[in-house]
Structure formats: C-alpha cells, structure tokens
TIVO-2410 file (N, C-alpha, C; in nm, 3 decimals):
# residues 166
REC num residu      c1      c2      c3 atome chaine
REC   1      M   0.082  -0.119   0.000     N      A
REC   1      M   0.000   0.000   0.000    CA      A
REC   1      M   0.087   0.126   0.000     C      A
REC   2      Y   0.194   0.125   0.081     N      A
REC   2      Y   0.282   0.242   0.087    CA      A
REC   2      Y   0.348   0.268  -0.048     C      A
REC   3      G   0.389   0.162  -0.118     N      A
REC   3      G   0.454   0.178  -0.248    CA      A
REC   3      G   0.361   0.242  -0.350     C      A
REC   4      L   0.236   0.201  -0.352     N      A
REC   4      L   0.139   0.259  -0.445    CA      A
REC   4      L   0.116   0.406  -0.412     C      A
REC   5      Y   0.102   0.439  -0.283     N      A
REC   5      Y   0.084   0.578  -0.242    CA      A
REC   5      Y   0.205   0.661  -0.282     C      A
REC   6      Y   0.324   0.607  -0.261     N      A
REC   6      Y   0.447   0.678  -0.297    CA      A
REC   6      Y   0.454   0.703  -0.447     C      A
REC   7      C   0.422   0.602  -0.528     N      A
REC   7      C   0.425   0.617  -0.675    CA      A
REC   7      C   0.326   0.722  -0.720     C      A
REC   8      M   0.205   0.718  -0.666     N      A
REC   8      M   0.102   0.814  -0.706    CA      A
REC   8      M   0.142   0.956  -0.664     C      A
REC   9      T   0.197   0.971  -0.545     N      A
REC   9      T   0.238   1.102  -0.497    CA      A
REC   9      T   0.352   1.156  -0.582     C      A
REC  10      R   0.448   1.072  -0.611     N      A
REC  10      R   0.562   1.115  -0.691    CA      A
REC  10      R   0.518   1.153  -0.832     C      A
REC  11      T   0.431   1.075  -0.893     N      A
REC  11      T   0.381   1.104  -1.027    CA      A
REC  11      T   0.304   1.235  -1.027     C      A
REC  12      L   0.222   1.256  -0.927     N      A
REC  12      L   0.145   1.379  -0.916    CA      A
REC  12      L   0.236   1.500  -0.901     C      A
REC  13      L   0.341   1.488  -0.820     N      A
REC  13      L   0.434   1.599  -0.801    CA      A
REC  13      L   0.508   1.632  -0.931     C      A
REC  14      F   0.553   1.530  -1.003     N      A
REC  14      F   0.621   1.555  -1.131    CA      A
REC  14      F   0.526   1.618  -1.232     C      A
REC  15      G   0.402   1.573  -1.233     N      A
REC  15      G   0.302   1.632  -1.323    CA      A
REC  15      G   0.278   1.778  -1.291     C      A
REC  16      L   0.262   1.811  -1.163     N      A
REC  16      L   0.242   1.950  -1.124    CA      A
REC  16      L   0.363   2.036  -1.156     C      A
REC  17      L   0.481   1.980  -1.137     N      A
REC  17      L   0.604   2.052  -1.170    CA      A
REC  17      L   0.611   2.081  -1.320     C      A
REC  18      A   0.576   1.983  -1.403     N      A
REC  18      A   0.576   2.003  -1.548    CA      A
REC  18      A   0.476   2.111  -1.589     C      A
REC  19      V   0.358   2.113  -1.527     N      A
REC  19      V   0.258   2.215  -1.557    CA      A
REC  19      V   0.310   2.353  -1.516     C      A
REC  20      L   0.372   2.362  -1.399     N      A
REC  20      L   0.426   2.489  -1.351    CA      A
REC  20      L   0.535   2.540  -1.444     C      A
REC  21      V   0.626   2.453  -1.485     N      A
REC  21      V   0.734   2.494  -1.575    CA      A
REC  21      V   0.676   2.540  -1.708     C      A
REC  22      S   0.576   2.470  -1.760     N      A
REC  22      S   0.512   2.510  -1.885    CA      A
REC  22      S   0.446   2.646  -1.871     C      A
REC  23      F   0.380   2.668  -1.759     N      A
REC  23      F   0.314   2.796  -1.735    CA      A
REC  23      F   0.415   2.909  -1.728     C      A
REC  24      L   0.523   2.890  -1.653     N      A
REC  24      L   0.624   2.994  -1.640    CA      A
REC  24      L   0.695   3.020  -1.772     C      A
REC  25      A   0.719   2.916  -1.851     N      A
REC  25      A   0.783   2.935  -1.981    CA      A
REC  25      A   0.691   3.011  -2.075     C      A
REC  26      G   0.561   2.993  -2.060     N      A
REC  26      G   0.464   3.061  -2.145    CA      A
REC  26      G   0.444   3.207  -2.109     C      A
REC  27      C   0.501   3.254  -1.999     N      A
REC  27      C   0.482   3.393  -1.956    CA      A
REC  27      C   0.555   3.490  -2.048     C      A
REC  28      S   0.664   3.450  -2.108     N      A
REC  28      S   0.740   3.535  -2.198    CA      A
REC  28      S   0.683   3.521  -2.339     C      A
REC  29      T   0.636   3.631  -2.394     N      A
REC  29      T   0.582   3.630  -2.529    CA      A
REC  29      T   0.667   3.720  -2.618     C      A
REC  30      I   0.644   3.713  -2.747     N      A
REC  30      I   0.719   3.799  -2.840    CA      A
REC  30      I   0.692   3.945  -2.807     C      A
REC  31      D   0.565   3.979  -2.782     N      A
REC  31      D   0.532   4.119  -2.750    CA      A
REC  31      D   0.600   4.165  -2.621     C      A
REC  32      S   0.604   4.079  -2.520     N      A
REC  32      S   0.669   4.120  -2.395    CA      A
REC  32      S   0.820   4.134  -2.414     C      A
REC  33      R   0.879   4.051  -2.500     N      A
REC  33      R   1.023   4.064  -2.526    CA      A
REC  33      R   1.052   4.189  -2.610     C      A
REC  34      I   0.961   4.226  -2.700     N      A
REC  34      I   0.978   4.351  -2.776    CA      A
REC  34      I   0.971   4.470  -2.681     C      A
REC  35      Q   0.874   4.467  -2.589     N      A
REC  35      Q   0.860   4.578  -2.493    CA      A
REC  35      Q   0.980   4.589  -2.400     C      A
REC  36      S   1.042   4.475  -2.367     N      A
REC  36      S   1.158   4.480  -2.277    CA      A
REC  36      S   1.288   4.514  -2.352     C      A
REC  37      N   1.288   4.504  -2.485     N      A
REC  37      N   1.407   4.534  -2.567    CA      A
REC  37      N   1.369   4.625  -2.685     C      A
REC  38      P   1.315   4.745  -2.659     N      A
REC  38      P   1.268   4.828  -2.772    CA      A
REC  38      P   1.380   4.874  -2.864     C      A
REC  39      Q   1.501   4.899  -2.810     N      A
REC  39      Q   1.611   4.944  -2.896    CA      A
REC  39      Q   1.654   4.833  -2.992     C      A
REC  40      A   1.662   4.710  -2.941     N      A
REC  40      A   1.703   4.598  -3.027    CA      A
REC  40      A   1.600   4.576  -3.138     C      A
REC  41      Y   1.473   4.587  -3.105     N      A
REC  41      Y   1.368   4.568  -3.205    CA      A
REC  41      Y   1.369   4.682  -3.306     C      A
REC  42      A   1.387   4.806  -3.260     N      A
REC  42      A   1.389   4.922  -3.349    CA      A
REC  42      A   1.509   4.920  -3.443     C      A
REC  43      S   1.619   4.855  -3.402     N      A
REC  43      S   1.739   4.851  -3.486    CA      A
REC  43      S   1.724   4.755  -3.604     C      A
REC  44      L   1.621   4.673  -3.605     N      A
REC  44      L   1.600   4.578  -3.715    CA      A
REC  44      L   1.530   4.647  -3.831     C      A
REC  45      S   1.554   4.595  -3.951     N      A
REC  45      S   1.483   4.647  -4.069    CA      A
REC  45      S   1.335   4.610  -4.059     C      A
REC  46      P   1.247   4.679  -4.131     N      A
REC  46      P   1.104   4.645  -4.126    CA      A
REC  46      P   1.076   4.499  -4.163     C      A
REC  47      A   1.152   4.445  -4.260     N      A
REC  47      A   1.132   4.305  -4.298    CA      A
REC  47      A   1.173   4.212  -4.184     C      A
REC  48      D   1.285   4.244  -4.118     N      A
REC  48      D   1.329   4.161  -4.005    CA      A
REC  48      D   1.235   4.177  -3.885     C      A
REC  49      Q   1.180   4.297  -3.866     N      A
REC  49      Q   1.082   4.316  -3.759    CA      A
REC  49      Q   0.961   4.227  -3.780     C      A
REC  50      A   0.912   4.220  -3.904     N      A
REC  50      A   0.797   4.134  -3.934    CA      A
REC  50      A   0.833   3.987  -3.915     C      A
REC  51      L   0.955   3.950  -3.955     N      A
REC  51      L   1.001   3.812  -3.940    CA      A
REC  51      L   1.008   3.773  -3.793     C      A
REC  52      V   1.070   3.858  -3.712     N      A
REC  52      V   1.087   3.831  -3.570    CA      A
REC  52      V   0.951   3.830  -3.499     C      A
REC  53      R   0.863   3.924  -3.536     N      A
REC  53      R   0.730   3.930  -3.473    CA      A
REC  53      R   0.651   3.803  -3.501     C      A
REC  54      S   0.678   3.736  -3.613     N      A
REC  54      S   0.607   3.610  -3.644    CA      A
REC  54      S   0.675   3.488  -3.581     C      A
REC  55      G   0.786   3.511  -3.508     N      A
REC  55      G   0.854   3.401  -3.440    CA      A
REC  55      G   0.951   3.324  -3.527     C      A
REC  56      H   0.994   3.384  -3.636     N      A
REC  56      H   1.088   3.319  -3.727    CA      A
REC  56      H   1.222   3.392  -3.723     C      A
REC  57      I   1.327   3.323  -3.770     N      A
REC  57      I   1.460   3.383  -3.776    CA      A
REC  57      I   1.520   3.355  -3.913     C      A
REC  58      R   1.630   3.421  -3.942     N      A
REC  58      R   1.704   3.397  -4.066    CA      A
REC  58      R   1.853   3.408  -4.035     C      A
REC  59      E   1.936   3.364  -4.129     N      A
REC  59      E   2.080   3.379  -4.112    CA      A
REC  59      E   2.115   3.527  -4.114     C      A
REC  60      G   2.212   3.562  -4.029     N      A
REC  60      G   2.258   3.700  -4.023    CA      A
REC  60      G   2.193   3.784  -3.915     C      A
REC  61      L   2.087   3.735  -3.851     N      A
REC  61      L   2.022   3.811  -3.744    CA      A
REC  61      L   2.112   3.815  -3.621     C      A
REC  62      P   2.109   3.928  -3.548     N      A
REC  62      P   2.187   3.933  -3.423    CA      A
REC  62      P   2.119   3.851  -3.313     C      A
REC  63      K   2.194   3.823  -3.207     N      A
REC  63      K   2.140   3.745  -3.095    CA      A
REC  63      K   2.015   3.809  -3.036     C      A
REC  64      S   2.014   3.942  -3.028     N      A
REC  64      S   1.899   4.010  -2.969    CA      A
REC  64      S   1.771   3.983  -3.048     C      A
REC  65      A   1.780   3.972  -3.179     N      A
REC  65      A   1.662   3.943  -3.262    CA      A
REC  65      A   1.614   3.800  -3.239     C      A
REC  66      V   1.708   3.706  -3.225     N      A
REC  66      V   1.671   3.567  -3.197    CA      A
REC  66      V   1.607   3.558  -3.059     C      A
REC  67      F   1.659   3.634  -2.963     N      A
REC  67      F   1.599   3.636  -2.829    CA      A
REC  67      F   1.454   3.685  -2.838     C      A
REC  68      I   1.429   3.790  -2.915     N      A
REC  68      I   1.293   3.841  -2.928    CA      A
REC  68      I   1.203   3.737  -2.994     C      A
REC  69      A   1.252   3.670  -3.098     N      A
REC  69      A   1.169   3.573  -3.172    CA      A
REC  69      A   1.146   3.445  -3.094     C      A
REC  70      W   1.250   3.391  -3.030     N      A
REC  70      W   1.240   3.258  -2.967    CA      A
REC  70      W   1.249   3.261  -2.815     C      A
REC  71      G   1.291   3.371  -2.757     N      A
REC  71      G   1.304   3.377  -2.611    CA      A
REC  71      G   1.442   3.333  -2.565     C      A
REC  72      A   1.457   3.328  -2.434     N      A
REC  72      A   1.585   3.289  -2.375    CA      A
REC  72      A   1.608   3.139  -2.393     C      A
REC  73      P   1.730   3.100  -2.424     N      A
REC  73      P   1.758   2.957  -2.438    CA      A
REC  73      P   1.760   2.888  -2.303     C      A
REC  74      D   1.734   2.758  -2.304     N      A
REC  74      D   1.742   2.679  -2.182    CA      A
REC  74      D   1.886   2.643  -2.149     C      A
REC  75      R   1.968   2.630  -2.253     N      A
REC  75      R   2.110   2.599  -2.235    CA      A
REC  75      R   2.189   2.670  -2.344     C      A
REC  76      T   2.316   2.692  -2.316     N      A
REC  76      T   2.406   2.744  -2.418    CA      A
REC  76      T   2.530   2.656  -2.419     C      A
REC  77      R   2.595   2.655  -2.532     N      A
REC  77      R   2.724   2.586  -2.541    CA      A
REC  77      R   2.809   2.663  -2.640     C      A
REC  78      S   2.938   2.644  -2.632     N      A
REC  78      S   3.028   2.712  -2.724    CA      A
REC  78      S   3.140   2.617  -2.761     C      A
REC  79      G   3.204   2.650  -2.871     N      A
REC  79      G   3.312   2.566  -2.920    CA      A
REC  79      G   3.377   2.629  -3.041     C      A
REC  80      V   3.452   2.549  -3.113     N      A
REC  80      V   3.519   2.595  -3.234    CA      A
REC  80      V   3.479   2.500  -3.347     C      A
REC  81      R   3.438   2.558  -3.460     N      A
REC  81      R   3.399   2.480  -3.577    CA      A
REC  81      R   3.465   2.545  -3.698     C      A
REC  82      N   3.535   2.465  -3.777     N      A
REC  82      N   3.609   2.514  -3.894    CA      A
REC  82      N   3.704   2.628  -3.857     C      A
REC  83      G   3.764   2.617  -3.739     N      A
REC  83      G   3.861   2.717  -3.695    CA      A
REC  83      G   3.801   2.846  -3.643     C      A
REC  84      R   3.668   2.854  -3.632     N      A
REC  84      R   3.603   2.976  -3.585    CA      A
REC  84      R   3.520   2.946  -3.460     C      A
REC  85      P   3.525   3.033  -3.361     N      A
REC  85      P   3.444   3.011  -3.241    CA      A
REC  85      P   3.296   3.030  -3.271     C      A
REC  86      Y   3.213   2.951  -3.205     N      A
REC  86      Y   3.069   2.963  -3.223    CA      A
REC  86      Y   3.000   2.947  -3.088     C      A
REC  87      E   2.876   2.988  -3.085     N      A
REC  87      E   2.790   2.970  -2.967    CA      A
REC  87      E   2.661   2.908  -3.016     C      A
REC  88      A   2.605   2.818  -2.937     N      A
REC  88      A   2.477   2.754  -2.971    CA      A
REC  88      A   2.379   2.778  -2.857     C      A
REC  89      W   2.258   2.815  -2.892     N      A
REC  89      W   2.150   2.826  -2.795    CA      A
REC  89      W   2.062   2.704  -2.813     C      A
REC  90      I   2.030   2.638  -2.704     N      A
REC  90      I   1.952   2.515  -2.709    CA      A
REC  90      I   1.821   2.538  -2.634     C      A
REC  91      Y   1.711   2.505  -2.699     N      A
REC  91      Y   1.578   2.517  -2.640    CA      A
REC  91      Y   1.526   2.375  -2.612     C      A
REC  92      T   1.474   2.356  -2.493     N      A
REC  92      T   1.430   2.222  -2.453    CA      A
REC  92      T   1.282   2.221  -2.421     C      A
REC  93      T   1.229   2.100  -2.419     N      A
REC  93      T   1.092   2.075  -2.377    CA      A
REC  93      T   1.092   1.951  -2.290     C      A
REC  94      T   0.983   1.925  -2.223     N      A
REC  94      T   0.976   1.804  -2.141    CA      A
REC  94      T   0.901   1.695  -2.216     C      A
REC  95      R   0.941   1.573  -2.191     N      A
REC  95      R   0.877   1.456  -2.250    CA      A
REC  95      R   0.848   1.360  -2.136     C      A
REC  96      S   0.734   1.296  -2.142     N      A
REC  96      S   0.695   1.200  -2.039    CA      A
REC  96      S   0.673   1.064  -2.101     C      A
REC  97      E   0.712   0.962  -2.029     N      A
REC  97      E   0.690   0.824  -2.072    CA      A
REC  97      E   0.639   0.743  -1.954     C      A
REC  98      F   0.556   0.649  -1.985     N      A
REC  98      F   0.502   0.561  -1.883    CA      A
REC  98      F   0.595   0.442  -1.868     C      A
REC  99      S   0.632   0.409  -1.745     N      A
REC  99      S   0.725   0.301  -1.719    CA      A
REC  99      S   0.650   0.168  -1.704     C      A
REC 100      Y   0.675   0.079  -1.797     N      A
REC 100      Y   0.617  -0.055  -1.788    CA      A
REC 100      Y   0.709  -0.150  -1.715     C      A
REC 101      Y   0.839  -0.126  -1.728     N      A
REC 101      Y   0.937  -0.215  -1.667    CA      A
REC 101      Y   1.036  -0.129  -1.591     C      A
REC 102      P   1.062  -0.156  -1.469     N      A
REC 102      P   1.154  -0.072  -1.393    CA      A
REC 102      P   1.299  -0.097  -1.431     C      A
REC 103      G   1.381  -0.004  -1.393     N      A
REC 103      G   1.525  -0.024  -1.402    CA      A
REC 103      G   1.562  -0.123  -1.294     C      A
REC 104      P   1.682  -0.117  -1.240     N      A
REC 104      P   1.715  -0.210  -1.132    CA      A
REC 104      P   1.633  -0.175  -1.007     C      A
REC 105      Y   1.520  -0.238  -0.995     N      A
REC 105      Y   1.427  -0.212  -0.885    CA      A
REC 105      Y   1.448  -0.315  -0.776     C      A
REC 106      Y   1.470  -0.266  -0.657     N      A
REC 106      Y   1.487  -0.353  -0.543    CA      A
REC 106      Y   1.385  -0.313  -0.437     C      A
REC 107      P   1.324  -0.407  -0.370     N      A
REC 107      P   1.223  -0.373  -0.271    CA      A
REC 107      P   1.275  -0.285  -0.158     C      A
REC 108      D   1.405  -0.290  -0.131     N      A
REC 108      D   1.458  -0.209  -0.022    CA      A
REC 108      D   1.525  -0.081  -0.073     C      A
REC 109      S   1.490  -0.037  -0.195     N      A
REC 109      S   1.545   0.087  -0.249    CA      A
REC 109      S   1.467   0.205  -0.195     C      A
REC 110      F   1.535   0.317  -0.178     N      A
REC 110      F   1.472   0.439  -0.134    CA      A
REC 110      F   1.503   0.547  -0.236     C      A
REC 111      Y   1.404   0.623  -0.278     N      A
REC 111      Y   1.422   0.727  -0.377    CA      A
REC 111      Y   1.390   0.860  -0.312     C      A
REC 112      W   1.479   0.956  -0.327     N      A
REC 112      W   1.459   1.085  -0.263    CA      A
REC 112      W   1.516   1.193  -0.353     C      A
REC 113      G   1.429   1.275  -0.410     N      A
REC 113      G   1.474   1.387  -0.492    CA      A
REC 113      G   1.555   1.348  -0.612     C      A
REC 114      G   1.527   1.237  -0.675     N      A
REC 114      G   1.600   1.195  -0.793    CA      A
REC 114      G   1.730   1.123  -0.762     C      A
REC 115      V   1.759   1.104  -0.635     N      A
REC 115      V   1.879   1.032  -0.596    CA      A
REC 115      V   1.835   0.901  -0.532     C      A
REC 116      G   1.897   0.794  -0.570     N      A
REC 116      G   1.856   0.664  -0.518    CA      A
REC 116      G   1.956   0.609  -0.420     C      A
REC 117      F   1.907   0.546  -0.320     N      A
REC 117      F   1.990   0.478  -0.222    CA      A
REC 117      F   1.938   0.335  -0.212     C      A
REC 118      H   2.022   0.239  -0.220     N      A
REC 118      H   1.974   0.106  -0.187    CA      A
REC 118      H   2.084   0.023  -0.121     C      A
REC 119      H   2.036  -0.064  -0.039     N      A
REC 119      H   2.122  -0.151   0.037    CA      A
REC 119      H   2.077  -0.294   0.007     C      A
REC 120      R   2.169  -0.375  -0.037     N      A
REC 120      R   2.134  -0.513  -0.071    CA      A
REC 120      R   2.217  -0.607   0.017     C      A
REC 121      F   2.150  -0.707   0.064     N      A
REC 121      F   2.219  -0.811   0.139    CA      A
REC 121      F   2.219  -0.936   0.053     C      A
REC 122      W   2.336  -0.983   0.016     N      A
REC 122      W   2.348  -1.101  -0.070    CA      A
REC 122      W   2.441  -1.198  -0.001     C      A
REC 123      G   2.387  -1.302   0.053     N      A
REC 123      G   2.470  -1.398   0.125    CA      A
REC 123      G   2.534  -1.332   0.245     C      A
REC 124      S   2.664  -1.329   0.250     N      A
REC 124      S   2.732  -1.267   0.364    CA      A
REC 124      S   2.783  -1.127   0.329     C      A
REC 125      R   2.744  -1.072   0.214     N      A
REC 125      R   2.794  -0.942   0.173    CA      A
REC 125      R   2.683  -0.837   0.176     C      A
REC 126      H   2.722  -0.717   0.211     N      A
REC 126      H   2.631  -0.604   0.208    CA      A
REC 126      H   2.676  -0.510   0.097     C      A
REC 127      F   2.583  -0.462   0.017     N      A
REC 127      F   2.613  -0.368  -0.091    CA      A
REC 127      F   2.534  -0.241  -0.065     C      A
REC 128      F   2.599  -0.127  -0.080     N      A
REC 128      F   2.531   0.000  -0.062    CA      A
REC 128      F   2.574   0.091  -0.175     C      A
REC 129      Y   2.477   0.156  -0.237     N      A
REC 129      Y   2.508   0.252  -0.344    CA      A
REC 129      Y   2.420   0.374  -0.325     C      A
REC 130      A   2.479   0.490  -0.335     N      A
REC 130      A   2.403   0.616  -0.331    CA      A
REC 130      A   2.444   0.696  -0.452     C      A
REC 131      G   2.350   0.736  -0.532     N      A
REC 131      G   2.382   0.815  -0.650    CA      A
REC 131      G   2.259   0.835  -0.735     C      A
REC 132      P   2.275   0.909  -0.843     N      A
REC 132      P   2.159   0.935  -0.929    CA      A
REC 132      P   2.118   0.811  -1.006     C      A
REC 133      Y   1.990   0.788  -1.015     N      A
REC 133      Y   1.935   0.678  -1.095    CA      A
REC 133      Y   1.857   0.741  -1.207     C      A
REC 134      F   1.911   0.740  -1.326     N      A
REC 134      F   1.847   0.811  -1.435    CA      A
REC 134      F   1.726   0.737  -1.489     C      A
REC 135      Y   1.729   0.606  -1.494     N      A
REC 135      Y   1.618   0.533  -1.552    CA      A
REC 135      Y   1.551   0.440  -1.452     C      A
REC 136      D   1.584   0.453  -1.326     N      A
REC 136      D   1.516   0.371  -1.227    CA      A
REC 136      D   1.376   0.424  -1.208     C      A
REC 137      S   1.282   0.337  -1.205     N      A
REC 137      S   1.145   0.377  -1.182    CA      A
REC 137      S   1.068   0.258  -1.130     C      A
REC 138      F   0.958   0.287  -1.069     N      A
REC 138      F   0.868   0.182  -1.026    CA      A
REC 138      F   0.776   0.149  -1.142     C      A
REC 139      P   0.729   0.026  -1.154     N      A
REC 139      P   0.635  -0.007  -1.261    CA      A
REC 139      P   0.510   0.080  -1.248     C      A
REC 140      G   0.465   0.134  -1.359     N      A
REC 140      G   0.347   0.217  -1.358    CA      A
REC 140      G   0.375   0.363  -1.328     C      A
REC 141      E   0.502   0.402  -1.318     N      A
REC 141      E   0.538   0.540  -1.289    CA      A
REC 141      E   0.558   0.617  -1.420     C      A
REC 142      T   0.523   0.744  -1.421     N      A
REC 142      T   0.549   0.829  -1.536    CA      A
REC 142      T   0.682   0.898  -1.515     C      A
REC 143      I   0.770   0.886  -1.614     N      A
REC 143      I   0.902   0.947  -1.608    CA      A
REC 143      I   0.899   1.070  -1.697     C      A
REC 144      T   0.936   1.185  -1.644     N      A
REC 144      T   0.941   1.309  -1.721    CA      A
REC 144      T   1.086   1.355  -1.728     C      A
REC 145      Y   1.129   1.390  -1.850     N      A
REC 145      Y   1.266   1.434  -1.868    CA      A
REC 145      Y   1.272   1.542  -1.974     C      A
REC 146      E   1.384   1.611  -1.979     N      A
REC 146      E   1.402   1.724  -2.069    CA      A
REC 146      E   1.476   1.680  -2.195     C      A
REC 147      V   1.427   1.727  -2.312     N      A
REC 147      V   1.493   1.696  -2.439    CA      A
REC 147      V   1.502   1.824  -2.522     C      A
REC 148      P   1.609   1.840  -2.601     N      A
REC 148      P   1.618   1.958  -2.688    CA      A
REC 148      P   1.524   1.943  -2.807     C      A
REC 149      Y   1.467   2.057  -2.853     N      A
REC 149      Y   1.381   2.050  -2.971    CA      A
REC 149      Y   1.421   2.150  -3.079     C      A
REC 150      K   1.505   2.249  -3.043     N      A
REC 150      K   1.560   2.336  -3.147    CA      A
REC 150      K   1.689   2.399  -3.096     C      A
REC 151      K   1.777   2.433  -3.194     N      A
REC 151      K   1.906   2.495  -3.164    CA      A
REC 151      K   1.929   2.606  -3.265     C      A
REC 152      V   2.000   2.708  -3.223     N      A
REC 152      V   2.042   2.815  -3.314    CA      A
REC 152      V   2.191   2.838  -3.290     C      A
REC 153      F   2.265   2.862  -3.399     N      A
REC 153      F   2.410   2.876  -3.393    CA      A
REC 153      F   2.451   3.019  -3.431     C      A
REC 154      F   2.550   3.072  -3.358     N      A
REC 154      F   2.599   3.207  -3.382    CA      A
REC 154      F   2.750   3.206  -3.401     C      A
REC 155      E   2.796   3.292  -3.491     N      A
REC 155      E   2.938   3.324  -3.505    CA      A
REC 155      E   2.949   3.475  -3.510     C      A
REC 156      N   3.038   3.532  -3.430     N      A
REC 156      N   3.055   3.677  -3.421    CA      A
REC 156      N   2.924   3.748  -3.390     C      A
REC 157      G   2.839   3.686  -3.307     N      A
REC 157      G   2.714   3.750  -3.265    CA      A
REC 157      G   2.603   3.746  -3.367     C      A
REC 158      R   2.622   3.677  -3.479     N      A
REC 158      R   2.520   3.669  -3.585    CA      A
REC 158      R   2.479   3.524  -3.607     C      A
REC 159      T   2.354   3.505  -3.644     N      A
REC 159      T   2.300   3.372  -3.669    CA      A
REC 159      T   2.364   3.311  -3.793     C      A
REC 160      T   2.414   3.189  -3.778     N      A
REC 160      T   2.471   3.119  -3.894    CA      A
REC 160      T   2.388   2.997  -3.933     C      A
REC 161      G   2.296   2.956  -3.849     N      A
REC 161      G   2.211   2.843  -3.882    CA      A
REC 161      G   2.128   2.800  -3.762     C      A
REC 162      W   2.034   2.712  -3.786     N      A
REC 162      W   1.950   2.659  -3.680    CA      A
REC 162      W   1.898   2.523  -3.723     C      A
REC 163      E   1.847   2.449  -3.627     N      A
REC 163      E   1.791   2.318  -3.659    CA      A
REC 163      E   1.676   2.288  -3.562     C      A
REC 164      F   1.578   2.215  -3.614     N      A
REC 164      F   1.468   2.167  -3.533    CA      A
REC 164      F   1.487   2.016  -3.513     C      A
REC 165      I   1.476   1.972  -3.391     N      A
REC 165      I   1.500   1.833  -3.358    CA      A
REC 165      I   1.365   1.768  -3.330     C      A
REC 166      R   1.336   1.661  -3.398     N      A
REC 166      R   1.207   1.592  -3.380    CA      A
REC 166      R   1.224   1.470  -3.296     C      A
***
C-alpha cells in the first residue's frame, strides 16, 4: 500500500512541476520581449521586424533578434567549428513516458529527490550505493525528462544556422 501511495504522490508531483514549468515558460511572449528590448527591435529592418514578430529567424540576425523571436535559451554551449568560435542556444521541452518495466528495482530501495539509495544483502555481503538513478522507476510510474527541440548557432554574434530536432 505504501509503495502505491508513494508512486502516485511522486507522479502527481512531477506532473504538477511540469505544468508549472510550462506555465512559467509561457509567460514570456514575443510582444513582452519587444517591450523589454525596444532598442534591439527598433534597430531591425522592417522586414526583419515582421520576421521576428512572427517568431521566425534567418541567417545574419543578431542574438537580440533571436531572443525576441524565440526567447531565452534553456542551455548554451560554445566551441570551435572550422577554426572559428561559435555559440549555440539550445531550447528544450519536457517529454513524459510511462514506465512498464523498472530499471534495477529492489524492494529495499529508497528514492529521494532523484537520488537513489539502496542496500542489498546477498549472502554474507552487504552492498550500498548512493547516486543518481536516471532510468530507475517503479512499474506504472510516469518518467518526465528534458529533451532539446531546437538549436540556433551564432558566429561573431550573428545567426549562422538553426535546426529543429524531432
């Protein structure tokens, strides 16, 4: 009975967290970003203003225009490609899956805040492990995780390309 209550409570908390994150992410709109960055928007050509207002980007746009069109990235990364430094903005979304089969599930495992602890007694040996369990779940649990869905690349502060990940 306790295990079922724990699974339901944990699933409900993750669901509420996903709804809250979605709500907070939805608070920033193109219009609100234009109002918070009027100089950046005014510096764009009328064609680029229309493009950005529709939520689209093109090669050559500055970072500020991409911010207005797509919002703040969830992650950034940088590196060198073809001998030139670049920066990538990564936008993520959450994905949920229903767990039919658990990872290494042990009846004496304890899960707390995404960190798993378990102690196993096997014959005359005791095993203890504490650490993150990325795919451990109870059967019937919904697992929610973050995945990238689009990226934009910059060189010298200008857009050089983007990709949508399906």
